[in-house]
MIGU-130158 format. One record per residue (C-alpha): residue number from 1; x, y, z. Coordinates in steps of 0.05 Angstrom, whole numbers, m for minus. Layout:
BEGIN
SITE  seq      c1      c2      c3
SITE  NUM       X       Y       Z
...
END
This chain:
BEGIN
SITE  seq      c1      c2      c3
SITE    1     203     m48     221
SITE    2     143      m1     226
SITE    3     188      59     241
SITE    4     236      39     186
SITE    5     179      36     137
SITE    6     156     107     155
SITE    7     228     134     151
SITE    8     242     100      84
SITE    9     178     128      54
SITE   10     197     198      76
SITE   11     267     190      46
SITE   12     241     164     m20
SITE   13     191     221     m24
SITE   14     247     271     m13
SITE   15     282     241     m73
SITE   16     224     261    m116
SITE   17     188     194    m131
SITE   18     112     197    m141
SITE   19      74     197     m75
SITE   20      22     144     m89
SITE   21      71      93    m118
SITE   22     120     107     m62
SITE   23      68      94      m8
SITE   24      41      30     m39
SITE   25     106       2     m68
SITE   26     149      13      m6
SITE   27      96     m15      39
SITE   28      89     m78      m2
SITE   29     165     m87      m6
SITE   30     169     m82      71
SITE   31     111    m130      78
SITE   32     147    m184      37
SITE   33     214    m172      72
SITE   34     180    m174     141
SITE   35     143    m239     123
SITE   36     210    m273     110
SITE   37     228    m260     182
SITE   38     160    m279     209
SITE   39     144    m206     227
SITE   40      84    m197     179
SITE   41      25    m242     160
SITE   42      17    m238      84
SITE   43     m56    m259      91
SITE   44     m71    m188     114
SITE   45     m60    m164      43
SITE   46    m124    m201      26
SITE   47    m161    m142      58
SITE   48    m135     m94       5
SITE   49    m190    m105     m47
SITE   50    m243     m87       6
SITE   51    m204     m26      28
SITE   52    m195       0     m43
SITE   53    m270     m12     m59
SITE   54    m286      26       4
SITE   55    m245      85     m19
SITE   56    m277      87     m88
SITE   57    m347      77     m59
SITE   58    m340     133      m8
SITE   59    m398     182     m19
SITE   60    m364     238      19
SITE   61    m302     236     m23
SITE   62    m346     247     m85
SITE   63    m347     320     m63
SITE   64    m273     327     m81
SITE   65    m279     324    m158
SITE   66    m341     369    m155
SITE   67    m306     422    m113
SITE   68    m245     417    m158
SITE   69    m289     426    m220
SITE   70    m322     487    m189
SITE   71    m255     520    m172
SITE   72    m224     506    m240
SITE   73    m286     533    m276
SITE   74    m280     599    m238
SITE   75    m206     602    m253
SITE   76    m210     585    m327
SITE   77    m271     629    m341
SITE   78    m231     690    m314
SITE   79    m283     704    m259
SITE   80    m226     709    m209
SITE   81    m188     757    m254
SITE   82    m248     804    m262
SITE   83    m260     802    m187
SITE   84    m188     821    m171
SITE   85    m187     877    m223
SITE   86    m251     906    m196
SITE   87    m230     902    m123
SITE   88    m162     934    m140
SITE   89    m197     992    m173
SITE   90    m245    1000    m114
SITE   91    m193     995     m58
SITE   92    m136    1024     m99
SITE   93    m155    1096     m81
SITE   94    m131    1080     m10
SITE   95     m57    1074       7
SITE   96     m45    1000      14
SITE   97    m112     987     m18
SITE   98     m85     936     m68
SITE   99     m60     893     m11
SITE  100    m130     895      22
SITE  101    m160     875     m45
SITE  102    m111     816     m49
SITE  103    m135     792      20
SITE  104    m208     800       2
SITE  105    m204     767     m66
SITE  106    m157     713     m39
SITE  107    m208     696      15
SITE  108    m263     689     m37
SITE  109    m217     647     m83
SITE  110    m199     603     m23
SITE  111    m274     591     m11
SITE  112    m285     580     m85
SITE  113    m227     535    m104
SITE  114    m202     505     m39
SITE  115    m135     490     m73
SITE  116     m72     524     m47
SITE  117     m33     518    m110
SITE  118     m89     546    m155
SITE  119     m99     606    m110
SITE  120     m25     624    m103
SITE  121     m13     617    m178
SITE  122     m75     657    m196
SITE  123     m60     713    m147
SITE  124      13     713    m166
SITE  125       0     720    m240
SITE  126     m54     772    m234
SITE  127     m34     816    m175
SITE  128      43     812    m166
SITE  129      60     852    m230
SITE  130       9     906    m211
SITE  131      33     911    m139
SITE  132     106     920    m160
SITE  133      87     969    m215
SITE  134      52    1013    m163
SITE  135     114    1013    m119
SITE  136      94     964     m65
SITE  137     150     929     m27
SITE  138     169     864     m62
SITE  139     176     828       5
SITE  140     108     849      31
SITE  141      74     835     m36
SITE  142     103     765     m41
SITE  143      86     750      32
SITE  144      15     774      25
SITE  145       2     733     m38
SITE  146      31     669      m8
SITE  147      m5     678      58
SITE  148     m71     692      23
SITE  149     m62     631     m23
SITE  150     m57     584      37
SITE  151    m126     606      62
SITE  152    m153     550      17
SITE  153    m132     502      74
SITE  154    m178     532     126
SITE  155    m234     574      93
SITE  156    m293     528      77
SITE  157    m313     496      33
SITE  158    m242     471      32
SITE  159    m220     405      m1
SITE  160    m171     396      56
SITE  161    m230     399     106
SITE  162    m270     350      64
SITE  163    m213     299      67
SITE  164    m198     312     140
SITE  165    m272     306     156
SITE  166    m276     237     126
SITE  167    m212     213     160
SITE  168    m231     242     229
SITE  169    m300     212     224
SITE  170    m270     142     220
SITE  171    m218     158     272
SITE  172    m271     186     322
SITE  173    m312     122     316
SITE  174    m250      79     327
SITE  175    m231     120     388
SITE  176    m301     113     419
SITE  177    m304      38     408
SITE  178    m236      31     443
SITE  179    m265      71     501
SITE  180    m324      22     506
SITE  181    m375      69     474
SITE  182    m415      24     428
SITE  183    m464      78     405
SITE  184    m411     126     379
SITE  185    m425     198     360
SITE  186    m402     221     292
SITE  187    m365     282     265
SITE  188    m381     306     195
SITE  189    m351     350     143
SITE  190    m404     401     159
SITE  191    m379     402     231
SITE  192    m309     419     206
SITE  193    m336     472     158
SITE  194    m373     505     215
SITE  195    m312     499     261
SITE  196    m265     530     211
SITE  197    m308     591     196
SITE  198    m290     633     256
SITE  199    m215     616     256
SITE  200    m210     627     181
SITE  201    m244     697     186
SITE  202    m201     713     247
SITE  203    m138     696     207
SITE  204    m159     744     151
SITE  205    m173     797     204
SITE  206    m104     788     234
SITE  207     m73     797     164
SITE  208    m113     861     156
SITE  209     m93     887     225
SITE  210     m19     872     211
SITE  211     m23     909     144
SITE  212     m56     969     177
SITE  213       0     970     229
SITE  214      53     967     173
SITE  215      16    1023     137
SITE  216      25    1067     198
SITE  217      96    1045     210
SITE  218     124    1041     139
SITE  219      76    1079      92
SITE  220     129    1084      37
SITE  221     126    1008      28
SITE  222      56    1012       0
SITE  223      67    1050     m65
SITE  224      19    1098    m100
SITE  225     m56    1102     m97
SITE  226    m102    1095    m157
SITE  227    m115    1170    m157
SITE  228     m40    1184    m160
SITE  229     m36    1141    m223
SITE  230     m94    1177    m257
SITE  231    m138    1115    m260
SITE  232    m213    1126    m270
SITE  233    m260    1111    m212
SITE  234    m302    1047    m215
SITE  235    m377    1047    m209
SITE  236    m417    1007    m158
SITE  237    m452     972    m214
SITE  238    m385     943    m238
SITE  239    m369     923    m166
SITE  240    m434     886    m157
SITE  241    m428     853    m225
SITE  242    m360     824    m206
SITE  243    m375     810    m133
SITE  244    m446     782    m130
SITE  245    m439     718    m172
SITE  246    m381     685    m134
SITE  247    m408     709     m66
SITE  248    m477     680     m83
SITE  249    m445     615    m105
SITE  250    m405     609     m41
SITE  251    m468     626       1
SITE  252    m508     573     m35
SITE  253    m454     519     m26
SITE  254    m432     534      45
SITE  255    m501     555      70
SITE  256    m534     492      45
SITE  257    m483     450      82
SITE  258    m483     491     149
SITE  259    m560     494     152
SITE  260    m568     420     137
SITE  261    m603     429      72
SITE  262    m553     388      32
SITE  263    m494     341      44
SITE  264    m425     365      24
SITE  265    m429     323     m40
SITE  266    m496     351     m59
SITE  267    m474     422     m43
SITE  268    m411     410     m85
SITE  269    m454     389    m144
SITE  270    m493     454    m136
SITE  271    m428     492    m136
SITE  272    m403     457    m198
SITE  273    m467     473    m235
SITE  274    m469     544    m209
SITE  275    m398     557    m233
SITE  276    m417     534    m303
SITE  277    m478     582    m301
SITE  278    m434     640    m279
SITE  279    m382     625    m334
SITE  280    m439     620    m385
SITE  281    m470     687    m365
SITE  282    m402     721    m369
SITE  283    m392     692    m440
SITE  284    m331     654    m419
SITE  285    m358     583    m429
SITE  286    m337     550    m493
SITE  287    m316     481    m516
SITE  288    m242     495    m507
SITE  289    m251     522    m435
SITE  290    m297     464    m416
SITE  291    m245     414    m444
SITE  292    m189     447    m403
SITE  293    m232     446    m340
SITE  294    m249     373    m348
SITE  295    m177     353    m360
SITE  296    m153     392    m299
SITE  297    m208     362    m256
SITE  298    m192     290    m278
SITE  299    m117     300    m265
SITE  300    m127     329    m194
SITE  301    m181     278    m176
SITE  302    m140     219    m203
SITE  303     m80     243    m161
SITE  304    m123     248     m98
SITE  305    m153     179    m105
SITE  306     m89     145    m125
SITE  307     m54     174     m65
SITE  308    m112     150     m22
SITE  309    m106      79     m49
SITE  310     m29      81     m36
SITE  311     m43     107      33
SITE  312     m91      49      46
SITE  313     m36      m1      28
SITE  314      13      35      74
SITE  315     m36      39     132
SITE  316     m52     m36     127
SITE  317      22     m56     126
SITE  318      40      m6     181
SITE  319     m13     m35     227
SITE  320       7    m106     209
SITE  321      78     m90     230
SITE  322      53     m66     298
SITE  323      60       9     283
SITE  324      m7      27     316
SITE  325      11      m5     382
SITE  326      80      28     379
SITE  327      48      97     370
SITE  328      m2      83     426
SITE  329      55      64     473
SITE  330      95     126     453
SITE  331      35     173     467
SITE  332      18     137     532
SITE  333      88     147     560
SITE  334      94     219     534
SITE  335     111     270     589
SITE  336      54     319     597
SITE  337      m1     269     578
SITE  338     m49     292     525
SITE  339     m15     361     519
SITE  340      53     330     506
SITE  341      22     280     456
SITE  342     m15     337     420
SITE  343      49     380     418
SITE  344      88     322     389
SITE  345      37     308     335
SITE  346      33     382     316
SITE  347     109     385     310
SITE  348     113     321     267
SITE  349      57     345     221
SITE  350      90     413     216
SITE  351     157     383     195
SITE  352     124     332     148
SITE  353      88     391     114
SITE  354     156     410      84
SITE  355     160     346      44
SITE  356      88     321      38
SITE  357      25     353      11
SITE  358     m37     358      55
SITE  359     m68     299      19
SITE  360     m12     251      38
SITE  361     m10     276     110
SITE  362     m86     270     116
SITE  363     m87     199      90
SITE  364     m21     173     119
SITE  365      m8     209     186
SITE  366     m76     230     212
SITE  367    m107     160     212
SITE  368     m48     135     254
SITE  369     m49     189     308
SITE  370    m121     215     310
SITE  371    m154     155     341
SITE  372    m104     157     399
SITE  373    m111     232     410
SITE  374    m187     228     407
SITE  375    m187     170     456
SITE  376    m149     217     503
SITE  377    m210     263     503
SITE  378    m194     316     450
SITE  379    m251     346     411
SITE  380    m250     321     339
SITE  381    m271     388     309
SITE  382    m218     426     347
SITE  383    m166     373     328
SITE  384    m184     379     255
SITE  385    m179     454     254
SITE  386    m113     453     291
SITE  387     m85     404     240
SITE  388    m111     445     181
SITE  389     m80     511     208
SITE  390     m16     474     226
SITE  391      m9     449     154
SITE  392     m26     516     127
SITE  393      32     546     169
SITE  394      78     492     146
SITE  395      64     505      73
SITE  396      82     578      85
SITE  397     146     568     123
SITE  398     214     578      89
SITE  399     253     546      58
SITE  400     208     487      39
SITE  401     137     514      41
SITE  402      96     493     m20
SITE  403      65     562     m27
SITE  404     134     592     m35
SITE  405     150     543     m92
SITE  406      85     559    m127
SITE  407      98     635    m125
SITE  408     172     626    m143
SITE  409     148     587    m205
SITE  410     105     644    m231
SITE  411     144     705    m206
SITE  412     202     696    m253
SITE  413     252     753    m243
SITE  414     202     800    m209
SITE  415     221     779    m140
SITE  416     278     736    m111
SITE  417     272     675     m67
SITE  418     303     714      m9
SITE  419     250     768     m16
SITE  420     195     716     m15
SITE  421     224     684      47
SITE  422     230     750      83
SITE  423     160     770      63
SITE  424     125     709      91
SITE  425     159     709     160
SITE  426     110     758     193
SITE  427      50     718     165
SITE  428      79     653     192
SITE  429      83     687     260
SITE  430      10     708     253
SITE  431     m11     637     238
SITE  432      29     610     298
SITE  433      m6     663     340
SITE  434     m73     637     316
SITE  435     m53     566     335
SITE  436     m35     590     404
SITE  437    m101     626     411
SITE  438    m139     564     389
SITE  439    m101     523     439
SITE  440    m121     570     495
SITE  441    m193     579     471
SITE  442    m218     516     435
SITE  443    m287     546     435
SITE  444    m267     589     375
SITE  445    m271     524     335
SITE  446    m324     485     374
SITE  447    m377     538     390
SITE  448    m407     547     320
SITE  449    m416     472     307
SITE  450    m449     465     376
SITE  451    m497     521     359
SITE  452    m514     494     290
SITE  453    m514     419     302
SITE  454    m520     414     376
SITE  455    m452     379     385
SITE  456    m378     391     376
END
C-alpha cells in the first residue's frame, strides 16, 4: 500500500493536479481505504493538528518569505536589469564577454533571489535578445542562461538550502537516536550555506572554463564585441554604482549567517530591509511596485507552506502504512551497502526532478530516505549538497527540466526547443562532473563548515 501510494501520487502529479492537494488528498484517500482492510490505524490522523502547527510555528522556515521578498524586490525594482546592462557593457569589449557577464550576473541573482524560475525568466528576458542580436549561437546562449538560472539551487543564501537544512536537521537527529546517540549533534542551515559555497563557486568556474574552451575552438559562435558594434565604453563609476549595492547586500546576509552573527531568519530580514533600501535609493520603490512585490511574496510563500502541510499528511500516512520500514529494508539489502543506497537515492531524486519541484522533493522524499542514509554514516552537509546539485542537474536535463520550460516560456520564437535542448547538454555534463568530484572528495563540501563551526 505504501508503494502504491507513492506511485499514485507521482501519476496524479504528472496529470497536472495541484501538488499540495494531491499529496494530502491522495494520502487521506489511501488511509481510509487501508483502514477498511485493517492496514492503517485512523487514530494516527489525530497527530495531524500537531504536525501542521509545528510547520507553521517553525522559526527557520520564516526565512523563506523574507528571502522571497528580498529577491522579488531586486527583480521588480530593476536592480538586476541595471546590473546585467552594466556588466554586458563592461565585458562586451571581449569576444564572448556577454556570456561571461551572464554567468557573473546570474551568480549574483542566484545569491539574491534563490529562486530558479525567477532567475531564468529574468536572464532570458534581459539577455537572450541581446545575445542573439550580437550573433551569439542560439544553442550556447540558451544553454548558458538555463545553466546560470539553476545556480539558485546551490549558491547561498538559497531557499532550497533553507528548506533542505530544516529537513536534514530533523533527519539527522532521528538517525542519531536510532543509533543510540541520545545527545545528538545538529546540522543547521548555516552549515549547508557554508558547505555549498565552494561547490557553487567551483561550478561557476567550470562554466567559465568550458566557455573559454569553446571560445578557442569555435570563436565564430560568440558574435561581435562591443567595440565592433560602436558602443560607448562604460566608466568604473557606473560599474560600481550597479555592482556595489547587491554585492553589499549579499555580503551582509551571507556573512552574518556564516560568522554566526545572525540566524538565517534574522539575516533574511536584514536582506529584505536592505533590498527595500536599495530600491528606494535607485528611485524604483513606489506603491505599485511594493504592491506587486507583496503579492508575489504571498503567492510563493503560500505555495511553499501549503505543499509542506500536504507533505506532512503524506509522510504520516506513508509511515502508518509501513513505508519507512520498507525503505529501510530495501536499503539494508542493497548491493554495495551505503554506496549502492546513495546511488539509488540520487537516481530516484534525479528522475523525480522531472515531475516534481525541489519543494515537493525536499518535503516528501528527503524525510523518507535521509534518516536511513545518515544512520549509515553519511555526513549530513555532504548529503544535502549532493541532493541540491542533483536536483539542479535534473531541472536542467532535457526534455523535462523545469529551467527549460521557464526559458521556453519567455523565448517565444527567438530559439526553438531543440536548440535549448542541445545547448544545455554540455552544462548537464559539467554538473554531473561536479557530482562525481564531490563524491570522490567530500571535503569540498565539509571542509568550510568544519573551519567555521568546528563540525561537519
